[in-house]
MARFIGU-577965 format. One record per residue: residue number from 0; x, y, z of N, C-alpha, C in turn. Coordinates in Angstrom, 3 decimals, always signed. Example, Ala and Ser with C-alpha at 12.3 -4.5 7.8 and 13.67 -1.06 7.14 Angstrom:
BEGIN
   n     n.xx     n.yy     n.zz    ca.xx    ca.yy    ca.zz     c.xx     c.yy     c.zz
   0  +13.190   -5.690   +7.800  +12.300   -4.500   +7.800  +13.200   -3.300   +7.800
   1  +12.850   -2.250   +7.080  +13.670   -1.060   +7.140  +12.900   +0.030   +7.870
END
This chain:
BEGIN
   n     n.xx     n.yy     n.zz    ca.xx    ca.yy    ca.zz     c.xx     c.yy     c.zz
   0  -44.885  -49.604  +17.988  -45.534  -50.639  +17.197  -46.295  -51.600  +18.105
   1  -47.485  -52.002  +17.679  -48.259  -52.981  +18.430  -47.598  -54.354  +18.296
   2  -47.768  -55.161  +19.338  -47.139  -56.483  +19.314  -47.664  -57.330  +18.162
   3  -48.936  -57.186  +17.833  -49.508  -57.975  +16.726  -48.782  -57.679  +15.414
   4  -48.410  -56.441  +15.175  -47.666  -56.069  +13.976  -46.238  -56.621  +14.038
   5  -45.638  -56.466  +15.208  -44.279  -56.959  +15.437  -44.219  -58.459  +15.159
   6  -45.217  -59.174  +15.671  -45.270  -60.627  +15.501  -45.517  -61.000  +14.051
   7  -46.375  -60.256  +13.360  -46.682  -60.525  +11.957  -45.425  -60.403  +11.099
   8  -44.602  -59.383  +11.388  -43.387  -59.143  +10.600  -42.326  -60.194  +10.892
   9  -42.127  -60.527  +12.175  -41.006  -61.384  +12.579  -41.389  -62.853  +12.748
  10  -42.672  -63.130  +12.868  -43.278  -64.461  +13.003  -43.393  -64.881  +14.470
  11  -44.501  -65.555  +14.746  -44.744  -66.043  +16.095  -43.736  -67.076  +16.529
  12  -43.312  -67.923  +15.591  -42.335  -68.955  +15.920  -41.024  -68.333  +16.396
  13  -40.570  -67.298  +15.710  -39.315  -66.640  +16.092  -39.438  -65.982  +17.454
  14  -40.598  -65.436  +17.758  -40.766  -64.677  +18.998  -41.185  -65.540  +20.184
  15  -41.533  -66.801  +19.936  -42.070  -67.638  +21.008  -41.115  -67.745  +22.193
  16  -39.845  -67.959  +21.930  -38.874  -68.127  +23.011  -38.738  -66.845  +23.826
  17  -38.782  -65.713  +23.154  -38.704  -64.419  +23.839  -39.953  -64.206  +24.700
  18  -41.097  -64.574  +24.153  -42.353  -64.397  +24.869  -42.395  -65.260  +26.129
  19  -41.935  -66.496  +26.022  -41.888  -67.381  +27.182  -40.934  -66.847  +28.248
  20  -39.790  -66.332  +27.809  -38.794  -65.807  +28.748  -39.300  -64.561  +29.466
  21  -40.282  -63.899  +28.852  -40.817  -62.656  +29.428  -42.207  -62.848  +30.017
  22  -42.570  -64.094  +30.347  -43.871  -64.394  +30.972  -45.043  -63.801  +30.200
  23  -44.956  -63.875  +28.863  -46.025  -63.402  +27.977  -46.262  -61.894  +28.044
  24  -45.300  -61.173  +28.590  -45.372  -59.713  +28.580  -44.898  -59.242  +27.197
  25  -45.835  -58.802  +26.382  -45.501  -58.498  +24.988  -44.579  -57.284  +24.854
  26  -44.755  -56.297  +25.702  -43.873  -55.126  +25.638  -42.433  -55.516  +25.999
  27  -42.303  -56.313  +27.054  -40.978  -56.776  +27.457  -40.373  -57.684  +26.376
  28  -41.225  -58.478  +25.721  -40.756  -59.351  +24.642  -40.126  -58.544  +23.512
  29  -40.789  -57.474  +23.110  -40.247  -56.631  +22.040  -38.936  -55.984  +22.481
  30  -38.866  -55.593  +23.742  -37.632  -54.992  +24.272  -36.490  -56.005  +24.244
  31  -36.767  -57.241  +24.682  -35.740  -58.270  +24.705  -35.255  -58.592  +23.291
  32  -36.181  -58.671  +22.350  -35.791  -58.971  +20.972  -34.859  -57.894  +20.428
  33  -35.195  -56.652  +20.702  -34.367  -55.543  +20.216  -33.005  -55.528  +20.911
  34  -32.989  -55.822  +22.203  -31.717  -55.865  +22.924  -30.839  -57.020  +22.435
  35  -31.466  -58.143  +22.068  -30.696  -59.244  +21.508  -30.032  -58.828  +20.194
  36  -30.761  -58.078  +19.367  -30.180  -57.565  +18.125  -29.021  -56.622  +18.427
  37  -29.218  -55.771  +19.412  -28.171  -54.837  +19.826  -26.931  -55.587  +20.295
  38  -27.156  -56.637  +21.105  -26.041  -57.437  +21.611  -25.329  -58.147  +20.462
  39  -26.081  -58.675  +19.519  -25.496  -59.350  +18.361  -24.612  -58.392  +17.569
  40  -25.075  -57.160  +17.391  -24.279  -56.152  +16.687  -22.979  -55.865  +17.434
  41  -23.095  -55.710  +18.738  -21.917  -55.395  +19.554  -20.892  -56.534  +19.498
  42  -21.367  -57.760  +19.668  -20.453  -58.901  +19.670  -19.833  -59.086  +18.288
  43  -20.623  -58.923  +17.238  -20.095  -59.122  +15.897  -19.008  -58.105  +15.555
  44  -19.129  -56.900  +16.093  -18.082  -55.896  +15.893  -16.762  -56.385  +16.473
  45  -16.805  -56.935  +17.690  -15.596  -57.465  +18.323  -15.052  -58.654  +17.562
  46  -15.952  -59.544  +17.128  -15.523  -60.713  +16.371  -14.849  -60.311  +15.064
  47  -15.371  -59.280  +14.428  -14.778  -58.803  +13.169  -13.368  -58.291  +13.392
  48  -13.178  -57.515  +14.448  -11.842  -57.010  +14.762  -10.891  -58.147  +15.078
  49  -11.375  -59.125  +15.832  -10.524  -60.255  +16.192  -10.159  -61.080  +14.967
  50  -11.126  -61.317  +14.096  -10.864  -62.123  +12.904   -9.793  -61.482  +12.028
  51   -9.895  -60.182  +11.824   -8.893  -59.484  +11.009   -7.527  -59.534  +11.694
  52   -7.514  -59.352  +13.021   -6.246  -59.345  +13.758   -5.547  -60.698  +13.686
  53   -6.294  -61.784  +13.883   -5.644  -63.106  +13.879   -5.261  -63.506  +12.465
  54   -6.082  -63.140  +11.494   -5.727  -63.406  +10.095   -4.416  -62.731   +9.733
  55   -4.285  -61.460  +10.085   -3.081  -60.720   +9.734   -1.859  -61.230  +10.485
  56   -2.066  -61.657  +11.739   -0.952  -62.196  +12.518   -0.446  -63.504  +11.905
  57   -1.377  -64.367  +11.519   -1.000  -65.619  +10.854   -0.283  -65.317   +9.540
  58   -0.816  -64.383   +8.802   -0.223  -64.032   +7.503   +1.209  -63.523   +7.656
  59   +1.460  -62.712   +8.672   +2.818  -62.198   +8.862   +3.821  -63.325   +9.105
  60   +3.426  -64.270   +9.967   +4.324  -65.389  +10.279   +4.581  -66.248   +9.041
  61   +3.520  -66.569   +8.300   +3.669  -67.489   +7.182   +4.243  -66.813   +5.936
  62   +4.038  -65.520   +5.794   +4.686  -64.788   +4.700   +6.195  -64.792   +4.899
  63   +6.622  -64.560   +6.138   +8.050  -64.569   +6.433   +8.652  -65.953   +6.193
  64   +7.875  -66.976   +6.465   +8.388  -68.349   +6.355   +8.310  -68.908   +4.933
  65   +7.207  -68.569   +4.206   +6.970  -69.225   +2.922   +6.852  -68.277   +1.727
  66   +6.896  -66.974   +1.966   +6.839  -66.045   +0.842   +5.503  -65.336   +0.713
  67   +5.455  -64.362   -0.201   +4.322  -63.437   -0.308   +3.030  -64.060   -0.829
  68   +3.114  -65.238   -1.444   +1.913  -65.900   -1.963   +1.713  -67.271   -1.311
  69   +2.044  -67.344   -0.039   +2.035  -68.631   +0.651   +0.680  -69.324   +0.622
  70   -0.414  -68.558   +0.687   -1.739  -69.186   +0.752   -2.084  -69.846   -0.579
  71   -1.800  -69.157   -1.674   -2.001  -69.762   -2.997   -1.076  -70.960   -3.186
  72   +0.194  -70.767   -2.851   +1.186  -71.826   -3.060   +0.865  -73.070   -2.243
  73   +0.192  -72.881   -1.114   -0.111  -74.014   -0.231   -1.020  -75.040   -0.886
  74   -1.833  -74.603   -1.878   -2.800  -75.522   -2.485   -2.444  -75.898   -3.915
  75   -1.342  -75.395   -4.422   -0.872  -75.836   -5.729   -0.292  -77.243   -5.606
  76   -0.076  -77.889   -6.741   +0.483  -79.246   -6.713   +1.789  -79.267   -5.930
  77   +1.847  -80.142   -4.945   +3.035  -80.245   -4.112   +3.101  -79.240   -2.989
  78   +2.062  -78.383   -2.867   +2.020  -77.393   -1.792   +1.784  -78.049   -0.440
  79   +1.992  -77.291   +0.614   +1.938  -77.885   +1.958   +0.542  -78.375   +2.347
  80   -0.522  -77.840   +1.705   -1.874  -78.327   +1.980   -2.349  -79.321   +0.920
  81   -1.464  -79.672   -0.025   -1.807  -80.646   -1.067   -1.594  -82.063   -0.546
  82   -2.273  -82.345   +0.577   -2.207  -83.660   +1.223   -3.603  -84.002   +1.719
  83   -3.864  -85.279   +1.865   -5.213  -85.733   +2.238   -5.679  -85.140   +3.562
  84   -4.784  -85.014   +4.540   -5.179  -84.550   +5.871   -5.592  -83.073   +5.890
  85   -5.209  -82.312   +4.860   -5.571  -80.888   +4.787   -6.568  -80.631   +3.659
  86   -7.233  -81.688   +3.210   -8.101  -81.612   +2.029   -9.191  -80.555   +2.157
  87   -9.854  -80.472   +3.305  -10.973  -79.539   +3.442  -10.506  -78.086   +3.365
  88   -9.404  -77.780   +4.037   -8.865  -76.422   +3.959   -8.453  -76.096   +2.531
  89   -7.790  -77.049   +1.877   -7.322  -76.831   +0.507   -8.492  -76.581   -0.438
  90   -9.594  -77.278   -0.233  -10.770  -77.122   -1.093  -11.327  -75.703   -1.011
  91  -11.416  -75.159   +0.200  -11.934  -73.797   +0.386  -10.994  -72.778   -0.253
  92   -9.701  -72.948   -0.029   -8.714  -72.001   -0.563   -8.681  -72.065   -2.089
  93   -8.683  -73.277   -2.645   -8.662  -73.438   -4.097   -9.873  -72.791   -4.753
  94  -11.037  -73.003   -4.168  -12.267  -72.443   -4.736  -12.176  -70.926   -4.816
  95  -11.704  -70.299   -3.758  -11.566  -68.839   -3.750  -10.487  -68.388   -4.731
  96   -9.378  -69.123   -4.771   -8.276  -68.765   -5.669   -8.710  -68.830   -7.124
  97   -9.387  -69.909   -7.516   -9.816  -70.052   -8.913  -10.873  -69.020   -9.287
  98  -11.714  -68.634   -8.350  -12.706  -67.595   -8.626  -12.011  -66.260   -8.896
  99  -11.036  -65.910   -8.069  -10.286  -64.674   -8.284   -9.495  -64.738   -9.590
 100   -8.969  -65.907   -9.897   -8.195  -66.084  -11.134   -9.085  -65.874  -12.354
 101  -10.297  -66.433  -12.316  -11.241  -66.262  -13.440  -11.601  -64.793  -13.633
 102  -11.722  -64.078  -12.515  -12.075  -62.655  -12.581  -10.892  -61.778  -12.953
 103   -9.706  -62.371  -12.977   -8.502  -61.597  -13.252   -8.152  -60.642  -12.131
 104   -8.576  -60.997  -10.909   -8.381  -60.070   -9.787   -7.562  -60.674   -8.649
 105   -6.854  -61.777   -8.953   -6.097  -62.408   -7.867   -5.004  -61.487   -7.322
 106   -4.939  -61.433   -6.014   -3.791  -60.895   -5.284   -3.792  -61.605   -3.946
 107   -2.659  -61.646   -3.304   -2.600  -62.323   -2.011   -3.552  -61.686   -0.989
 108   -3.580  -60.340   -0.867   -4.530  -59.745   +0.089   -5.983  -60.089   -0.214
 109   -6.355  -60.153   -1.504   -7.735  -60.495   -1.850   -8.049  -61.942   -1.492
 110   -7.084  -62.826   -1.697   -7.307  -64.225   -1.329   -7.445  -64.366   +0.179
 111   -6.632  -63.647   +0.932   -6.768  -63.654   +2.394   -8.171  -63.231   +2.813
 112   -8.654  -62.152   +2.193   -9.959  -61.598   +2.563  -11.111  -62.534   +2.222
 113  -10.895  -63.431   +1.257  -11.934  -64.382   +0.854  -12.114  -65.512   +1.858
 114  -11.147  -65.709   +2.733  -11.195  -66.846   +3.651  -12.199  -66.638   +4.771
 115  -12.938  -67.685   +5.088  -13.845  -67.652   +6.223  -13.054  -67.905   +7.505
 116  -13.654  -67.582   +8.628  -12.956  -67.709   +9.906  -12.488  -69.142  +10.159
 117  -13.271  -70.108   +9.673  -12.908  -71.501   +9.896  -11.544  -71.874   +9.344
 118  -11.122  -71.214   +8.272   -9.795  -71.494   +7.716   -8.713  -71.153   +8.725
 119   -8.867  -70.015   +9.410   -7.858  -69.590  +10.390   -7.921  -70.466  +11.636
 120   -9.124  -70.871  +12.003   -9.259  -71.792  +13.135   -8.505  -73.088  +12.857
 121   -8.689  -73.624  +11.661   -8.078  -74.911  +11.332   -6.577  -74.833  +11.117
 122   -6.029  -73.634  +11.077   -4.572  -73.511  +11.061   -3.960  -74.082  +12.338
 123   -4.791  -74.225  +13.392   -4.305  -74.758  +14.666   -4.739  -76.201  +14.888
 124   -5.464  -76.780  +13.913   -5.737  -78.218  +13.950   -4.436  -78.957  +13.628
 125   -4.312  -80.176  +14.097   -3.028  -80.885  +14.012   -2.460  -80.968  +12.592
 126   -3.246  -81.355  +11.567   -2.641  -81.490  +10.228   -2.112  -80.172   +9.668
 127   -2.925  -79.117   +9.769   -2.507  -77.818   +9.230   -1.370  -77.221  +10.055
 128   -1.454  -77.396  +11.367   -0.415  -76.862  +12.248   +0.933  -77.497  +11.918
 129   +0.923  -78.791  +11.676   +2.159  -79.480  +11.289   +2.619  -79.035   +9.906
 130   +1.664  -78.877   +8.979   +2.000  -78.537   +7.597   +2.724  -77.196   +7.492
 131   +2.368  -76.248   +8.364   +3.013  -74.926   +8.295   +4.240  -74.841   +9.200
 132   +4.675  -75.978   +9.709   +5.930  -76.005  +10.458   +5.810  -75.719  +11.937
 133   +4.630  -75.952  +12.511   +4.417  -75.773  +13.957   +4.875  -74.389  +14.440
 134   +4.616  -73.367  +13.630   +5.170  -72.041  +13.919   +4.152  -71.026  +14.432
 135   +2.860  -71.378  +14.409   +1.846  -70.341  +14.600   +1.594  -69.926  +16.051
 136   +2.078  -70.676  +17.009   +1.930  -70.197  +18.386   +2.743  -68.932  +18.620
 137   +3.623  -68.604  +17.671   +4.408  -67.374  +17.771   +3.534  -66.131  +17.722
 138   +2.301  -66.263  +17.236   +1.432  -65.074  +17.186   +0.857  -64.749  +18.565
 139   +1.111  -65.612  +19.544   +0.636  -65.388  +20.912   +1.833  -65.237  +21.864
 140   +2.597  -64.155  +21.736   +3.804  -64.011  +22.560   +3.524  -63.903  +24.051
 141   +2.295  -63.500  +24.425   +1.965  -63.351  +25.849   +1.176  -64.537  +26.407
 142   +1.107  -65.599  +25.619   +0.409  -66.804  +26.070   +1.126  -67.399  +27.288
 143   +0.370  -67.900  +28.275   +1.027  -68.542  +29.424   +1.834  -69.754  +29.000
 144   +2.844  -70.070  +29.778   +3.598  -71.296  +29.536   +2.743  -72.501  +29.900
 145   +2.882  -73.559  +29.139   +2.158  -74.792  +29.448   +2.740  -75.427  +30.706
 146   +1.887  -76.139  +31.408   +2.314  -76.880  +32.596   +1.741  -78.286  +32.506
 147   +2.051  -79.112  +33.498   +1.511  -80.468  +33.505   -0.014  -80.452  +33.568
 148   -0.571  -79.444  +34.245   -2.023  -79.352  +34.410   -2.696  -78.673  +33.230
 149   -2.039  -77.679  +32.644   -2.648  -76.876  +31.587   -1.730  -76.812  +30.372
 150   -2.224  -77.325  +29.257   -1.455  -77.323  +28.009   -1.979  -76.195  +27.110
 151   -1.219  -75.133  +27.000   -1.601  -74.021  +26.130   -0.957  -74.221  +24.760
 152   -1.336  -75.302  +24.116   -0.748  -75.671  +22.837   -1.696  -75.345  +21.690
 153   -1.378  -75.848  +20.505   -2.222  -75.555  +19.346   -3.637  -76.099  +19.514
 154   -3.773  -77.238  +20.198   -5.112  -77.799  +20.426   -5.944  -76.889  +21.326
 155   -5.310  -76.302  +22.329   -6.010  -75.361  +23.195   -6.497  -74.165  +22.386
 156   -5.613  -73.612  +21.550   -5.980  -72.458  +20.726   -7.098  -72.839  +19.761
 157   -6.999  -74.022  +19.160   -8.052  -74.482  +18.252   -9.407  -74.488  +18.957
 158   -9.462  -75.021  +20.166  -10.727  -75.095  +20.898  -11.264  -73.710  +21.246
 159  -10.389  -72.788  +21.597  -10.821  -71.417  +21.872  -11.404  -70.779  +20.611
 160  -10.728  -70.982  +19.487  -11.193  -70.417  +18.222  -12.471  -71.095  +17.750
 161  -12.610  -72.372  +18.062  -13.835  -73.085  +17.684  -15.041  -72.490  +18.399
 162  -14.884  -72.167  +19.676  -15.971  -71.524  +20.410  -16.335  -70.174  +19.808
 163  -15.328  -69.413  +19.409  -15.561  -68.117  +18.778  -16.271  -68.302  +17.436
 164  -15.856  -69.319  +16.693  -16.463  -69.592  +15.392  -17.934  -69.979  +15.525
 165  -18.245  -70.780  +16.528  -19.636  -71.170  +16.778  -20.484  -69.941  +17.074
 166  -19.967  -69.059  +17.919  -20.694  -67.839  +18.250  -20.882  -66.974  +17.005
 167  -19.826  -66.839  +16.215  -19.903  -66.051  +14.979  -20.999  -66.580  +14.064
 168  -21.068  -67.898  +13.913  -22.066  -68.507  +13.032  -23.477  -68.348  +13.587
 169  -23.613  -68.410  +14.891  -24.940  -68.210  +15.490  -25.471  -66.821  +15.177
 170  -24.609  -65.838  +15.308  -25.029  -64.466  +15.026  -25.323  -64.300  +13.536
 171  -24.454  -64.859  +12.698  -24.636  -64.741  +11.248  -25.935  -65.386  +10.777
 172  -26.415  -66.397  +11.507  -27.653  -67.077  +11.144  -28.846  -66.578  +11.971
 173  -28.672  -65.418  +12.583  -29.763  -64.729  +13.294  -30.322  -65.528  +14.462
 174  -29.477  -66.342  +15.079  -29.912  -67.068  +16.271  -29.794  -66.157  +17.490
 175  -30.697  -66.292  +18.462  -30.608  -65.471  +19.673  -29.397  -65.834  +20.514
 176  -28.820  -64.853  +21.178  -27.660  -65.103  +22.039  -27.908  -64.601  +23.465
 177  -29.167  -64.370  +23.792  -29.506  -63.819  +25.111  -30.144  -64.860  +26.033
 178  -30.118  -66.136  +25.635  -30.772  -67.177  +26.406  -29.794  -68.207  +26.949
 179  -30.226  -68.906  +28.013  -29.494  -70.080  +28.478  -29.607  -71.166  +27.419
 180  -28.621  -72.030  +27.342  -28.575  -73.073  +26.318  -29.830  -73.943  +26.340
 181  -30.526  -73.986  +25.216  -31.721  -74.813  +24.987  -32.885  -74.474  +25.923
 182  -32.865  -73.321  +26.544  -33.943  -72.922  +27.446  -34.505  -71.559  +27.047
 183  -35.760  -71.335  +27.385  -36.363  -70.018  +27.170  -36.185  -69.209  +28.445
 184  -34.948  -68.945  +28.765  -34.585  -68.251  +29.992  -33.473  -67.256  +29.680
 185  -33.663  -66.021  +30.104  -32.668  -64.987  +29.849  -31.379  -65.320  +30.582
 186  -30.265  -65.320  +29.858  -28.972  -65.646  +30.445  -27.866  -65.106  +29.543
 187  -26.967  -64.314  +30.107  -25.906  -63.689  +29.306  -24.510  -64.193  +29.668
 188  -24.409  -65.185  +30.537  -23.085  -65.641  +30.966  -22.272  -66.192  +29.803
 189  -22.939  -66.854  +28.854  -22.252  -67.396  +27.678  -21.551  -66.274  +26.899
 190  -22.256  -65.179  +26.709  -21.689  -64.056  +25.965  -20.604  -63.362  +26.774
 191  -20.809  -63.206  +28.051  -19.783  -62.571  +28.879  -18.511  -63.403  +28.933
 192  -18.658  -64.729  +28.929  -17.479  -65.597  +28.885  -16.762  -65.474  +27.543
 193  -17.532  -65.414  +26.451  -16.935  -65.245  +25.120  -16.239  -63.897  +25.013
 194  -16.840  -62.880  +25.599  -16.262  -61.531  +25.617  -14.915  -61.556  +26.333
 195  -14.867  -62.255  +27.456  -13.621  -62.379  +28.214  -12.568  -63.146  +27.408
 196  -12.987  -64.190  +26.702  -12.064  -64.965  +25.880  -11.454  -64.118  +24.776
 197  -12.261  -63.308  +24.125  -11.750  -62.438  +23.058  -10.703  -61.477  +23.594
 198  -10.980  -60.842  +24.726  -10.009  -59.914  +25.314   -8.739  -60.652  +25.733
 199   -8.895  -61.867  +26.249   -7.737  -62.669  +26.651   -6.853  -62.984  +25.450
 200   -7.466  -63.415  +24.348   -6.688  -63.775  +23.163   -6.022  -62.556  +22.533
 201   -6.704  -61.427  +22.552   -6.067  -60.184  +22.110   -4.810  -59.923  +22.948
 202   -4.945  -60.061  +24.269   -3.830  -59.809  +25.163   -2.687  -60.788  +24.891
 203   -3.016  -62.069  +24.676   -1.994  -63.054  +24.360   -1.266  -62.696  +23.062
 204   -1.968  -62.026  +22.151   -1.357  -61.619  +20.884   -0.536  -60.335  +21.032
 205   -0.537  -59.776  +22.228   +0.208  -58.535  +22.444   -0.551  -57.305  +21.982
 206   -1.879  -57.414  +21.900   -2.731  -56.308  +21.441   -3.485  -55.722  +22.627
 207   -3.435  -54.409  +22.751   -4.194  -53.711  +23.784   -5.639  -53.607  +23.309
 208   -6.460  -54.572  +23.713   -7.829  -54.637  +23.201   -8.669  -53.454  +23.642
 209   -8.410  -52.920  +24.828   -9.194  -51.773  +25.288   -8.964  -50.550  +24.399
 210   -7.716  -50.381  +23.951   -7.418  -49.271  +23.040   -7.969  -49.549  +21.646
 211   -7.774  -50.783  +21.167   -8.257  -51.143  +19.838   -9.769  -50.978  +19.736
 212  -10.479  -51.385  +20.780  -11.941  -51.401  +20.739  -12.566  -50.180  +21.402
 213  -11.762  -49.143  +21.599  -12.257  -47.927  +22.246  -13.481  -47.393  +21.499
 214  -14.566  -47.205  +22.237  -15.799  -46.691  +21.641  -16.621  -47.743  +20.921
 215  -16.119  -48.976  +20.870  -16.810  -50.043  +20.132  -17.381  -51.128  +21.035
 216  -16.783  -51.326  +22.180  -17.133  -52.459  +23.035  -18.126  -52.046  +24.112
 217  -19.405  -52.388  +23.860  -20.462  -52.107  +24.837  -21.182  -53.391  +25.244
 218  -20.496  -54.510  +25.124  -21.123  -55.808  +25.379  -21.618  -55.916  +26.812
 219  -20.797  -55.539  +27.772  -21.196  -55.670  +29.175  -22.395  -54.788  +29.507
 220  -22.432  -53.583  +28.913  -23.547  -52.674  +29.163  -24.858  -53.236  +28.619
 221  -24.814  -53.809  +27.417  -26.031  -54.371  +26.825  -26.468  -55.613  +27.606
 222  -25.513  -56.419  +28.039  -25.858  -57.589  +28.863  -26.542  -57.157  +30.153
 223  -26.088  -56.066  +30.732  -26.701  -55.548  +31.945  -28.161  -55.153  +31.698
 224  -28.423  -54.531  +30.584  -29.816  -54.164  +30.237  -30.684  -55.404  +30.056
 225  -30.116  -56.421  +29.419  -30.863  -57.668  +29.207  -31.149  -58.351  +30.535
 226  -30.171  -58.366  +31.426  -30.347  -59.030  +32.724  -31.420  -58.367  +33.564
 227  -31.675  -57.099  +33.346  -32.724  -56.397  +34.107  -34.126  -56.874  +33.718
 228  -34.208  -57.611  +32.588  -35.513  -58.122  +32.148  -35.806  -59.503  +32.717
 229  -34.859  -60.052  +33.476  -35.091  -61.388  +34.061  -36.290  -61.370  +34.971
 230  -36.930  -62.532  +35.087  -38.111  -62.650  +35.953  -37.778  -62.340  +37.393
END
């Protein structure tokens, strides 16, 4: 495809950052854009696996503690999230629950599947973490012990998940992930660091990420291809 056609379809504004990063080399620009899409696909695959894994791990702990419908029960009158400090989480859960109820299709697994990643992230925020009985660090049996210098507590986990959530949203909104922050410069260190974080959290959960993601994880290879386009 000619660059003029490529630009007409995708828009000059969208391609401007890629073009600047490639010194106005239009062929290289098209290559970088396609590699960014490839990288986004690869990363999103890993994020999807991680989201399902952490959701299910949280569900196992809280089902054992509060019963088979704990998520629904949490937002009913007098439920553990029926408090001002957990209002935002409760609002999201209630909305999904009432929609399933109207459709006559409520089940606990369906309600779990309706939750966005942010709900699981906020399970480690102070109000929600306290509300569920400070029990969720149990899903990370291989997590390092905290020390005076490094606190591997719920706040640490929240911050790690927040970074993952930001990356997930960037990809979902078709933002490029092959550039240095706020610059038109090719840079993949952000993604490689996120990739390392995902594997670390899998390991802390007692999951062999290399086996789980066998044949799926090509993030480092795609980053290598992108880095070859640097000036």
